[in-house]
C-alpha positions in Angstrom: -28.8 18.3 -45.8 -25.2 16.4 -46.0 -23.1 19.1 -45.0 -25.7 20.7 -42.1 -25.8 16.7 -40.2 -21.5 17.2 -41.1 -21.6 20.4 -39.7 -24.2 19.1 -36.2 -21.7 16.1 -35.8 -18.7 18.6 -35.6 -20.4 20.3 -33.0 -21.2 17.4 -31.0 -17.8 16.1 -31.3 -16.4 19.5 -30.6 -18.5 20.0 -27.5 -17.9 16.8 -26.0 -13.8 16.9 -26.4 -14.0 20.7 -24.4 -16.3 19.0 -22.1 -14.2 16.1 -21.7 -10.9 18.2 -21.0 -12.7 21.3 -19.0 -11.3 22.5 -16.2 -12.9 22.6 -12.7 -13.2 26.2 -12.3 -15.2 26.3 -9.5 -14.4 28.2 -6.3 -13.7 25.8 -3.6 -10.9 23.9 -6.6 -9.4 26.7 -8.0 -8.9 28.0 -3.3 -7.7 24.1 -3.2 -5.5 23.9 -6.1 -3.7 27.3 -5.1 -2.7 26.3 -1.0 -2.2 22.8 -2.6 0.8 24.5 -4.8 1.7 26.1 -2.2 1.8 23.4 0.2 4.5 21.5 -2.0 6.4 23.7 -2.6 7.1 24.1 0.9 10.2 21.8 2.2 10.0 19.1 4.6 10.1 20.4 8.1 8.2 23.3 7.2 4.9 21.1 6.6 3.5 18.3 8.5 5.2 15.2 7.6 3.4 13.2 5.1 3.5 8.9 5.5 1.6 6.6 3.2 1.0 2.9 4.7 0.3 -0.2 2.7 -2.1 -2.7 4.2 -1.3 -7.1 3.8 -3.1 -8.0 1.7 -1.7 -10.8 0.1 -2.2 -11.1 -4.0 -5.3 -8.0 -3.2 -2.5 -5.6 -2.1 -0.9 -5.4 -5.7 -3.7 -3.1 -5.9 -1.5 -0.3 -3.8 0.9 -0.3 -6.7 -2.4 2.2 -8.5 -2.8 4.1 -5.3 0.9 5.4 -5.6 0.7 5.7 -9.2 -2.6 8.3 -8.4 -0.1 10.1 -5.9 3.0 10.3 -7.6 1.0 11.4 -10.6 0.1 14.4 -8.3 3.0 15.5 -7.0 2.2 14.4 -3.5 3.9 14.4 -0.6 5.5 10.9 0.4 7.8 12.1 3.0 7.9 8.0 4.5 6.2 4.7 4.2 5.5 1.3 6.2 4.2 -1.5 4.7 3.1 -5.1 5.8 3.1 -8.9 4.0 2.5 -8.0 0.6 2.0 -3.9 1.7 5.7 -4.3 3.3 7.4 -5.8 -0.4 5.6 -3.5 -2.6 6.8 -0.7 0.5 10.1 -1.4 0.5 10.6 -1.3 -3.5 8.9 2.4 -3.7 10.9 3.6 -1.3 14.6 1.8 -2.8 13.6 3.7 -5.8 12.2 1.2 -8.3 9.0 3.2 -11.0 5.8 2.3 -10.5 6.1 0.5 -14.0 8.9 -1.1 -12.6 6.5 -2.0 -9.8 3.6 -3.0 -12.3 5.6 -4.9 -14.2 6.6 -7.4 -11.6 3.0 -7.4 -10.2 2.3 -8.6 -13.0 4.8 -11.3 -13.6 3.4 -12.7 -9.8 3.0 -17.2 -9.2 1.0 -18.0 -6.2 1.6 -22.7 -5.0 -1.6 -22.8 -3.9 -0.6 -26.2 -2.6 -4.7 -27.7 -4.9 -2.2 -30.8 -6.3 -2.3 -31.7 -3.0 -3.5 -35.0 -2.0 -4.8 -37.1 1.6 -2.1 -39.1 1.8 0.4 -36.2 0.1 -1.3 -33.7 2.4 -1.4 -36.1 6.0 2.5 -36.9 4.9 2.9 -33.2 4.6 1.5 -32.2 8.1 3.1 -35.5 10.0 6.5 -35.4 8.3 7.7 -33.0 6.1 9.2 -29.4 7.2 7.5 -25.4 6.6 8.5 -24.2 4.0 11.8 -22.0 3.5 10.8 -18.6 1.6 14.6 -18.2 1.3 13.5 -17.0 -2.2 11.3 -13.8 -0.8 14.4 -12.7 0.5 16.8 -13.2 -2.6 14.1 -11.3 -4.6 14.5 -8.6 -2.5 17.8 -8.1 -2.0 18.4 -8.6 -5.7 15.7 -5.6 -6.2 17.6 -3.6 -3.2 20.9 -4.2 -4.1 21.8 -5.6 0.0 20.2 -2.6 0.9 19.7 -1.2 4.9 16.8 0.6 5.7 19.0 3.4 6.1 20.1 3.8 2.5 16.7 3.8 1.5 15.8 6.8 -0.7 12.4 7.1 1.3 12.2 6.2 5.0 10.3 2.9 5.4 9.0 0.6 8.1 7.9 -2.8 8.3 6.5 -5.1 10.8 6.7 -9.1 11.8 4.8 -11.3 14.2 7.5 -13.0 16.7 5.9 -16.4 16.9 6.9 -16.8 20.6 5.2 -13.8 22.2 3.1 -12.2 20.4 4.3 -9.0 19.7 4.9 -6.5 16.9 8.2 -6.2 15.5 8.5 -3.4 13.7 11.9 -2.2 12.0 13.1 0.4 10.6 17.1 -0.4 11.1 19.4 -3.1 9.3 19.6 -5.0 6.3 16.3 -4.9 4.9 16.0 -8.3 3.0 15.1 -9.9 6.4 13.3 -7.8 7.4 10.6 -7.5 4.6 11.0 -11.6 4.3 9.5 -11.6 7.8 6.5 -9.4 7.4 4.9 -11.8 4.6 6.3 -15.0 6.3 3.1 -16.8 6.0 2.6 -18.8 9.3 1.9 -22.7 8.9 3.4 -22.6 5.5 6.9 -20.8 5.6 9.9 -21.7 8.2 9.6 -18.6 11.1 12.7 -16.4 10.1 16.0 -16.9 13.0 16.3 -13.2 13.2 17.7 -10.9 16.0 17.0 -14.0 18.8 13.2 -13.9 17.5 11.2 -16.3 14.8 9.2 -14.7 12.9 6.3 -14.9 11.4 4.1 -12.5 8.9 2.8 -8.8 10.6 -0.5 -8.9 9.2 -1.7 -10.9 11.9 -0.7 -8.5 14.3 -1.1 -4.8 12.7 -2.4 -5.6 9.5 -2.4 -1.6 8.5 1.0 -0.4 10.8 0.1 3.4 11.1 2.2 3.3 14.4 5.0 1.9 12.5 4.0 5.0 10.2 3.8 7.2 13.5 7.3 5.8 14.9 8.9 7.2 11.6 7.7 10.5 12.5 4.6 10.9 10.2 2.2 14.1 11.6 -0.5 12.6 8.9 -0.5 9.3 7.8 -2.2 8.0 5.0 -3.9 4.5 5.1 -5.0 2.4 1.9 -6.2 -0.8 2.6 -7.3 -3.7 0.8 -9.0 -5.7 2.9 -10.8 -9.2 1.8 -14.6 -9.6 1.5 -14.0 -13.1 3.8 -18.2 -13.2 4.0 -18.1 -14.2 0.2 -14.8 -15.9 -0.2 -14.3 -20.2 0.1 -11.0 -21.4 0.3 -10.1 -24.3 -1.7 -6.3 -25.1 -0.7 -4.4 -24.7 2.5 -2.5 -21.7 2.2 -6.0 -20.2 1.4 -8.1 -20.8 4.4 -4.6 -19.7 6.4 -5.0 -17.2 4.2 -8.0 -16.3 5.2 -7.7 -16.2 8.5 -5.1 -13.9 9.2 -7.3 -11.8 6.8 -10.4 -12.0 9.5 -8.0 -11.6 12.2 -6.7 -8.2 10.1 -10.6 -7.0 8.8 -10.8 -7.3 13.0 -7.3 -5.6 13.6 -8.3 -2.7 10.9 -11.6 -1.7 12.0 -9.4 0.8 14.8 -6.4 1.1 12.9 -8.4 3.1 10.4 -9.2 5.0 13.0 -5.5 5.9 13.5 -5.2 7.6 9.7 -5.9 11.1 8.7 -6.8 9.5 5.5 -8.1 6.1 3.9 -8.3 4.8 1.0 -9.9 1.5 0.2 -10.0 0.0 -3.4 -12.6 -2.4 -3.5 -10.3 -5.8 -4.1 -12.1 -7.6 -1.8 -13.3 -10.4 -4.3 -10.2 -11.1 -4.8 -8.4 -14.4 -4.2 -4.7 -15.3 -2.8 -4.1 -17.8 -5.2 -5.7 -15.7 -8.1 -2.5 -14.4 -10.3 -4.5 -13.7 -13.4 -6.2 -11.3 -11.6 -3.3 -8.3 -10.3 -3.8 -6.3 -13.5 -7.9 -5.8 -12.3 -6.2 -4.9 -8.9 -3.8 -2.3 -9.7 -6.3 -0.7 -11.8 -9.1 -1.0 -9.3 -6.2 1.1 -6.4 -5.7 3.5 -9.8 -9.3 4.1 -9.9 -10.2 4.5 -6.0 -7.1 6.7 -5.5 -8.4 9.0 -8.2 -11.0 9.4 -6.7 -10.5 9.8 -3.3 -7.9 12.5 -4.4 -9.2 15.3 -4.1 -10.7 15.0 -0.4 -7.0 13.5 0.7 -5.5 16.5 -0.9 -7.9 18.7 0.9 -7.7 17.1 4.3 -3.6 17.5 3.7 -4.5 20.9 3.2 -6.9 21.4 6.4 -4.2 19.9 8.4 -1.9 22.0 7.0 -3.6 25.5 7.5 -1.1 26.1 11.1 1.7 26.2 8.6 0.4 27.3 5.6 -1.1 31.1 7.3 2.4 31.6 8.6 3.3 32.6 5.1 0.3 35.4 4.8 1.5 36.4 8.9 4.2 39.4 9.7 7.4 37.4 10.8 7.1 39.0 14.6 3.5 36.9 14.3 3.8 33.9 13.0 7.2 33.0 15.2 
């Protein structure tokens, strides 16, 4: 009896392992894998230029790290990047060559001072007499990570977006010093001093360009994958000055992103809407949700890029005269 039970258990375990490890051998999967290998083997210039865009979203946007980890592991081509606010921070560091493990480590050490310690009197004094805070630390951090590099020195072409406080224009940065541009892109209005740069006064780009797909197109992207980390502001209850300001930006960003998402070729939306700006302890959760969302979307994203790339793939099977 024991021997039979042991054999049955071994059979069940063996079946479970084989089912878990079994590859997808459907005709569609085999065709997709074959075309994918053909596509990624092509050098840049012989296939569509792929851009990855990272939205704004404060701490929720750390989910982009999980999305990038899946794309990198799958060998997904990333020819250029664009980002706004926290998306600009993560995108710039990735474009500079930081590994996913380095990004993950940095993200888990992020802390946000939410201003919860402001009582009525100190808040009134802050509003009436105090200067806005400086975001110089952000520039120092970026400089430390990228070594004072310029956009032109990055390993992957990159662009980020800020807003001119006086004109309301979206300002796209894609050349010159990197750190002040990224600092401006994440410069929360109403809390941080505007960044004075190139005769402009700049604040967080999420107000005007939550998902900077247009910036990726300016860099030359033919096909764009957007990672979007919107908030569910209908469920959010701000508890501080910073959280209230962030929610205003998020509401504006959500309205903008409805149209902007239509301009992307493919969108991945990690379900991080319930993560608040100050909930630093939930960053690992955000990264994990980004990883899960990207893993589920990976095959459809591949298929979307393959279909978009069919003219270049088909040329491999045509006589040289016909493909010209």
